[in-house]
N, C-alpha and C positions, 0 to 999 in steps of 0.2 A: 664103172667109174670109181666106186668106193674102194676097190682094191688098190688104186693108185693114190688114195687120199688119206691123210691122217684123220683121226676122230674130229668131227666138226661140231661146234656148239654155238649158241648165241645166248650168253648169260643175261644180256640186257633185256631179253624178252621175258625173263622171270620177274621183271618189274611190271607194275600195272600198265595197261594199254594206253593210259594217258601220257606215258613217257615217249611214245613212238607211234608211227602209223605203219601198218603192214602194206607193202607195195612190191610189185614185181618189176624187175629191170626191163627196160625197153629192149626189143629184139633188134639187133643190128642187121643191116641189109646184107653186108658182105664182109664179115670180120677178117682181119689179116693182122698177124703179129708184127709189131714194129720193133719192140725191144722186150727182152726177158732177162730178169736179174737172177742169174743162175746161183750166185752166192747166197742171196737172200732166200731163194727157193730151198736150198739145202738146209739153212737155219730153220726154216718153217717145217721141214720134214716133207717137202713136196718133191716129186720126181720131175726134174726139169725137162726130161725127154717127153714125159707124158703131157706136161703143160704145153709143149709145142705141137702135140697131136691135135686131131680134130676135136676130141672130147675135151682136152685141156683148153683149147681155144674157146670152146663153147662156154666153159666156166668163166674164163677171164673176160669174155665179152658180155656175160649176163644171159646167154641163151639157155643155159642149164645150170642148176645149182646142185652142189654135192649133198649127199645125205646128211641130215643134221643141221643144214643151213636154214636160216629164217630171215628173209630179206625185209629190212625195215628202214624207214627214214626217221631219224631221231628228232625230237622236239627240243627247241631251245629258243631263247630270246637274245637280246644283246644291246649294248651301246655301240653304235657305228659312228665313228668320228665324233663321239660325245653325245650323239642324239639317241634317245631311247626308242627301240623298236620292240614291241611286246611279243611278237611272234616272228621268228625266222625259220629255224629248222633246216634239215637237209633238203635243199631245193633241187640239187642236182647230184646228190651222192646217196648211195644205197648200201647200207651195212648188211653184208650177207652172213657174218658170223665170226667165230674165233677158232684159232687152232693153237695148240700148245707146241712150241717148237722143240727142237732137239736140245736147246739150252734151258728148257723148262719154263720159258716165259710165254705167257698167254698173250696173243696179239689179235687185233681185229683185222679183217679183210673187208675193204670197202670199194665199191665201184664208183669212181668219181666220173660224172658224165653219164651215169647209168639211166637217165631218163626222168620224166616228170614225177613229182611226188605231191602229196597234199600241201607241202610247204613251198612249192615252186613259185607261188605268188605271180602267176601268169607267165612265168618263164618256161622254156622248153625242156629244162633239166638236162640238156646235152652239153657236151664240151667239144671244142674244135681242136685240131691237131696242135696248134701252137702252145697253148697253156698246158696241155698234157705232156708234151715233150719238155717244156720248161720245168715243170714240177718233177718229172722223172730225173732229169739231169741235175737240177739244183739240190733236190732232197738227197740224192745219192752222193753228191759232192759234199754236202753237209755231214752226212754219215761218215764219209772218209776223213773229214776234218776232225771228227770226234765230237761233233755237236749233237745233243739229243734231238731226234727228229723223227717225224713220220718217214716211212720208206716207200719205195716204189717197186712193186713186184713185176709189173708188166705194163706196156702201153700197146693198145690195140686200135687199129683203124677200123671204124665201123662200116664204112661204105655209105653212111648217111650224109646228107648235106645239112650243114648248120648255118643258120642265117644270123649274122651279126651286122656289121656295117655292109658286109657283102656276103656272098655264099662261100662257105669254107668247108673243107673236109672234116668229118666228125671223127672223134676218137674217144676212148675210155681208158682211164688209169686205174689199175688195181693198187690202191693205197693200203699200206700196212701201218698199224699204230698200236701202241700198248693199250690205248682206248681212244675213243673220240668224244669223251665227256669234257665239256668246256665250262668256263665261268658262266657263260650264257645259259647253260643247262640249268644251273642253280637259279639264275635270275628268272627263268621261265616260270618256275614253281613259286618262287618267292613273291613275284608280282601278283600271282593268283592267290596269295596267302595260304598256299597249300603246304603247311608245315609238315604234315605227314610225308609228303613227297620229298621235301627237302631232306628230311631225316633218312628216308629210304635211300635216296641218292647218295648221301654222305656215307651211309653204311656200305653201299656198293663200292664207292671209291676207296674207302678204308680197306675193305676186303681185297680189292684188286691191286691197289697200289701202295698202301701204307699200313700193312697189317700190324706194325709195331704201335701204331696209334691206339689200337684197341687196349693196350696195356696201360695207357696213360690214365691219370685221374679224370681228365676231361678229354675223351677221344676226339671230339669234334674240334676242339681248340688245337689239339696235337696235329690233327689233319691239316688245319689251316696253316700251322707253322711249317709243316712238311711241304705243303704246296708253295709257300713263300720261299723256302730254301731251294726248291727245285727251280722256281722261276728266276730267282737271283742268279743261280748257277747258269741257267740257260742264257739269259739276256746279257750277262757279263761276258759270256763266251761269244755271243754275237758281236759285242763291242770290240772284242779283241781281234776279230778277223774282218772288221769293216762291213758286216752284213746288215742290211736295212730291210726289215720285214715289209714295211709299206702299209699294212692294214692291221694294226694291233688293236682291233676291236675286241670287246670282251668275249664275243663268240668265236674269236680266233686264238684264245688262250686256253690251253689244255690243263686239266688237273694233273696229268701225268708229268708235265714239265717237258713235253716235246714240242719242237717247232712244227707248226701246222699251217696249211693253206698258203702255198707259194704262188700268190697271185702276182702283184706288181713288185715282187721282191727284187733286190739287186745288191751287188757288192760295189763299194766305193772304188774308184780309181784314184784320183787326186783326193787327198784328205781335206775335208772341211766338216766341222761339227754340225753344220746346218744342212747337210746334204739330204735331198729328197729326190726320189725318182717317180713315185706313184703319181700318175696323171690325175687321180681324184683327190690327192692330198694337197689341196691348193693353199692351205694355211700352214703347212709344215708341222701339223700335229704329231706326225709319226717320223719326224726327221731323226737322223742318227743319234744326235745328242739327247733327244727327248725319249728314247726308248726305255731307259731305266725309270724315269718318273711316270711314264705312261703305264709301265708294268705295275708300279706301286698303286696307281689310280685303279687299275683293273683289280688288283688284289683287295683294295678297299671295298670295291663293289662286291666281290666274293664274300668278304667278311660281313658286309651288311646283310647279304642274303642268308648267311648262317646264324645271324643273331638269335632267332627264336630257339635254336637248338643248342646254343653255346652255354646258356645259363637261364634258369627259370626267372632269375632276377634281371630285368632288362638293364638296369644301371650297371650291374656287375658284368653282364655280357658285353655291353658297350666298352667298358673299361678294359676288359681282357682283350677284345678285338683291337681297340685303339692302340694298346701297348705293342701289339704285334705289328700293326701297320706302321707305327712310328719307327719301328726297328728296321724297316725295309731300306730306307735311304742309307743309313750307316752300313748295313749289310752289303748294299751295292758298292758303296765307296771302297770297302775292304776287298770285295771280290774283284772289282775292276782293277784296283791297284795291284793286286796279286797277279792277275793275268798279265798286265803290262810290265810288271817287274820281271816276270819270266821272259817276256818278249825282248827286253833289253839286256838279258843275260845276268840278272841279279839272282843269286841262289839263296839268299836269306832275307829276312824281314827286319833286320836289326836297326836300320837307319831311318830316322824320322824324315829325312829329306827326300826319300824316294818318291813320294807322291809329287813333290814339286819338280823333281827331275823328269818324271814322265810328262807332267803337264807342260813343262818348258819345251820338250821335244815336240809334242803335238802342236803347240802354238807356233813353233818355227816351221813345222811341216805345213800347217794351214796357210801361213803367210807366203809360202814358197811353192804352193801347188805340187806337193810331193806325192808320188804314188804310194799309197798306204802299204800295200802288200810288199812291193819291191823294196821299200826302205827298210822294213824290219828284217826281211830276208837278207839284205845286204849287210846290215849290222852284224849278223852272225858270221860274216866272212872277214871282219876286221880284226887285226891283232890287238892284244892287250896293250901294247905300247906302239904308238904310231902317230901319225899326223897327216897333213894334207897329201903328202906323197904316197901314203899307203891307203888312204881312205876314199879313193875315187869311186868304188862301187856304191857308197852311200852319199858322199858329198856332191857328186855330180848330178844327183837327183834334185838338188836344190837350185832354184833360179839364182840365188846368191850363195855359193858354196861356203863362204866365210861364216855364214849363219850356223852351218853345221859345225864348223871348227870350234866355235866357242862352246857349243853344247858338248862336243866330244871330249874336250879337256876335262870338264866336270865328271862326265861319265867314266872316263878312264881312271880318275882318282878314286871313284867309287868302286870300280872293278878291282883295283889294287888292294882294297881293304877286305875283300871277301875270301881270299885264300884258296881259290880253285884254279886249276890249270887253264891255259888258253884253250886247249883242245876240248876239255870238259865243258867249258862255257860255250864254245862254238857248237858242239854237238847238242847241248841242251837247247840252244836257241833254234837250231834247225828243226828240232822236234816240236816246236810250238809256233814257228813262223812258216806258213806254207809258201812254197814256190809257185803253186798254181791254185787259182780260184776260178769259178765259172764266170769269167769276165763277160760283161753284158753284151759286148759286140760279138763275142764268140757264140753266145747263146742265140742271139738274133740271127747270125749267119747260119747257124745250125738249123734253126726253124725255117728260114728261107729256103735252104737246100732241100729240107724234107718236103716242103710244099711242092717242090719240083720233082719229087720222087727219089731224091738222093739222100740216103741215110748215112753215107760214109762220114761226113763231118760229125754227126752225132756220135758214132762209134769211136772215132778218133778222139773226140773231146772227152768221152767217158773214160777212155783208157788213161788219158793224162790226169783226169780228176780223181781217179781211183787211187792214185799214189801221190797225194798233194805235197808231201813233205820230202820227197826224194829229189835230189839234184839230177836233172835229166837234160844235159846240154843239147841233145838232139831235139828236144821239145821247147827250146827257148822261145820260139814264136808265141807259144801259149802263155808265157809269162809277160809278154810285152803289153804295155798299156795301149789303148786305142789311139789311132791318129785322130786328128780333128774331124776327118770325114767319117770315121768309124764310131765316134763317140755317141753313146746312147744317153739322152737327157731325160727321157720319160719312159715309164713302163706301164703296162695296162693289165687290168684284171682278167680280161678275156670272157667275162660273163655277158 
């Protein structure tokens, strides 16, 4: 086995054992490969052909671990929908270790649905087929869209039965991440007043993700700012593509700045700022428009956990942390406007009216139930000079097309002042406005087919989502919004 595998480590086990619990993955009854990410395997330095072999399948299903691996469940706590839970931890995920890829990046490999751990809190630690395939497809779609995210190396059917509301087929996902350290990991030790552990964890994060912070006068404050920058970049990217995470608990926010835990996640069809899909988000805490302020709230929780190591003087520590947290909202404002400025084809930042131009378009879209993805893609097809006769790809998406006409007049006056060609502007817009996203009804249909033993819809969907910015007229059906009968109004965690 080791001849087919790169050097394997688990640097997290170099921390004291109060950071994790050693645990062996559950043995699957009859593992069978459902999907393998050949491109990611190559980046990781893994032999895709070997991964498909009996030995490779044994590793991907948790039956056998490669030399150097050390399977653990990580300890963490968290605020879930604002409520404090002092101990969560990996209840159905087992970290087997790290590999350094061909690109020089060190990444974790984790078996999600790998079986019970000391943190399972009475759960079975298993996953059923639906959530595994959802995460495989959506996380890889996010990667293709250019969003920082955990990745999916493989999905394996276990042959085990998993009991939820009914008996379902079991599966396990091999998840890949730059690390699995969360805001909740710091909370776990902060709540126990274990300042030594908070400092050791911060040193580990700095070494792994933010080595430049070590050169700063205050490395821990520099780390906090780096995490803020990463999360602002991440969540503003979510906003620009209409992605709704669904469970932005503090235990679902990584220090690396990657999207993690694709449970009840979804992409908007019709634009509305208050859109919610998660069946457990009854109050709309994690609605689309709330994602930036919730990210700021989570970052404030992280800052609070770091206070004892930010400065020996408590008042100075609070002042330094507060200044950074206060900066989050204006950072979000700037990042989101920059994203949407690009989406409407503006190549510069020189005009003060741009935020209002973006806000006006979104307001008109919301009032007219306009498909978010298709509207921005259509804008990239419009000429610099035009009107109702040329603007059908965009204006026809509005219940009242004249609402678009009024906005388009102002937009074109702005385009005329930036001095780039129509072709340059259109190409730039196509590069940031996807033609294809993992539409909820397509994902649900793919899962339903897989439950009946048909993986063809999954492979076809993955092909389309692997090139989201390409114009593919032969795949136009994948860009179509759902019919009323196909519309998905609620998504579920699957736990």
